[in-house]
N, C-alpha and C positions, 0 to 999 in steps of 0.2 A: 502495502498499501505504499507509495508513495507520490508524498500533500508536496511539491515546487512550489514555492515564494519565491512573493519580487516581492520588492522596495515598493512602499504604498501612497510613495505618487505615477504623479508621470514619470514613459518614461525620458525627455527628454529634460525633464529637472534630479531624475532618479540619479547618485555616482556608482554602483552597481549595475551589474546584473547576471544571473543566476550563470554560475557553465557545468555545475553537476550532472552530467547523465547517467545517473545511474546509482545503484543506491548502499550511501557512506553509511556506515555504521559500527561507529567506539566501541569493541565491549566496553559492557558492566568494570571498572577501577574500582584497587582499594581505597586512594588513596594518597598511599607509602610514596608515592613516584614525585618527585620535586623537578622540575631545570631548572634545578644550579646543578642535580648532582645525578646527569642522568645524562653522561658523555662518551657514556657512546653508543647514543641517539645523534646528541650533538656533538662529535667528536672538534668538526672545525675550530670553534668558541663560541665557548657558554663570558655572557656579556658579565660584567662584577656586577654589576644595581642591580641581580639579584639578586642581592648578598646583602648591599647596600643602603636598599631600603628596604630590608625586614618582608624581603616576600619569598625563604626559601624554604619554604613551611612545608608542612604535611595538607593534606586539606581527606575532605568527605567523600561514605566509598561513593560514587557513582552510576545509577545501575545505568544496560544496553542507551546506548542516546545516539538518535540516526544523527546526521548531514549532511549542509551542506553547504559549496562552496562558487562564490559568487565574484567579481573582476570587478576591477575598479575600470570603469568609462568615462571618471569627470575629478580635477584639482580636489584636491579636497583634507580635512586632517578624520580624525580619526572623528568627534564628538560627526562632525559630515560622514560618514562612512557606514557608524552604527547607529548611528540618528533615523540612517533613511529609510529603519523597517518604519517603524514608530511602535516600536518600543519598551517596554521600561529594561535598562540594557541590564540588569539581574537576568532576565526572561537572556541573554544569548551571550552572556560566561558562560566558559568547559572552568575546570576546575584543569590543576597543571600536567594530573597523570590524561586527564583527557585530551592533550597535545599534545604529551609525549605520547601518550600509545594513538593518534591519528600520526604522527608525524611514524612510526614505527606502521603500523600499515598501511598506511594511505600517500606513501613518496612524491607519488604520480604522484596528489595531485595543489603539491607544494609551486611556489614557483618557478624555474629555472634562473641559470645563469648571475645565480652573490640578486636577484631585486624580490619580493618582500611578500609573503606574506602575512596576514594577521588572523591573530585571535585575540579575543577578550576575558578580561576574565579578572575575578576577585579578591583581594588577601586584603585581612587591618579592615573590611569597612574601605578598603579608593581599590576605584580601578586601575591595571595596568592591561596593554597587549605588550605582549608575548608579540616580537614580529622571527619569525624567522624564514633565515636564508636559504640557500638548496648552490651547490659552486663542487668542482672538481674534489672540494677538495673536504666533501660531506658541510652536512648541516649544519650551522650557530645559530644559538637562542640569542637574539636579543632580545633586553625590555624595555618600558613606555611606560611614562605616569599619563592611563589617559588623556588627558587638562592638559599632557604634549601639547605648544604654540604654532610645534612646525605646520606645514603642511605635505601630502606627498604629491606627484607629480603621474596624469591615469598615462601619456604615455612612455610609463613601464610596468605596462597595468602586474601589475600587487594584484594576489589578487587576499583575501575576506570571508572566515571560515564562521560558526552559525554554527550552531545548532538548531536542527530545521523544524519549522513550528509549523505547526497542522488548521488546518480554521480549524476558526472557535462560535465563528456566529457572523453575521454581518460585514463584511471587509475589515475581520479582526482576526484576529490570530493567538493559536494557544500555542508553549512548548511542550513536548512529549512529557511524560512526567507531570504534567504540571493540574 
């Protein structure tokens, strides 16, 4: 039962387009893996900000979670990209363990050539974005505060991964498991 979503704006106003063409299911996780300790998954580099920001922490166990991949099609900020869904940001978050598992199981959906794939997560009541890059040396993980002021260019076609949302009512969506 694949229920793909699209951003809630008119296509011409959207920052994203869906590129998922297959079911992407992140298996149930125990919350015991976090990005700062996942050197086997991110052999190229792990940003020291995962430690500096105090987000090198274990999380909660999560059930199996469908995911969807989007491509950025308009220049913008994290607020623009994740705001495109018109959802509470908590509904768009993965745990760090889920991000690590996605990278293990679905690396083919990560942007290549050293460009970005973004995942939203929340630690200590603050939103962060994991920026995963894939190049010839393997995967690298960078941490940014969601409130980061700088923008990202669509010409580099960054990807963005969110939990797949299901229809919940007229023109609204609910996350699976809510």
